[in-house]
Steps between C-alpha positions, in 0.01 A plus 500: 500500500414860591744707702371728768621851568628388839753265348644785292559731797847510646548477874752725672715291732473588869876550527502789252275702732743458791801603293377856446708764676360617831313829494563769762233523769399851401395409144152395614344676793334258743128572532243365742145398420236673710448196725873475576522873569193487726660227711816708544299810586270302730183634341216332314566458126178687409611793717833510317326498161271784609801704616679429169196609298470824698873574464581472873738213431735506197423210269529390140171414331531270198164391362319341793819439699650718770874483577690658788866585545655364819726727702865401490 
């Protein structure tokens, strides 16, 4: 009887994930995808991307993705 790799993997119980201490809210900055930001700004998503590319709107470009910081 052959054993598969899947049977040798251990599974982390769901409860161990919940028992981790809570992280402060400012550890990870919330970012918006361009479609979410466009809805908030009430402009077309392509317009927002064009403004981000030209530097009119501050944005974070990671690979092919554009991320925007919401105002607090």
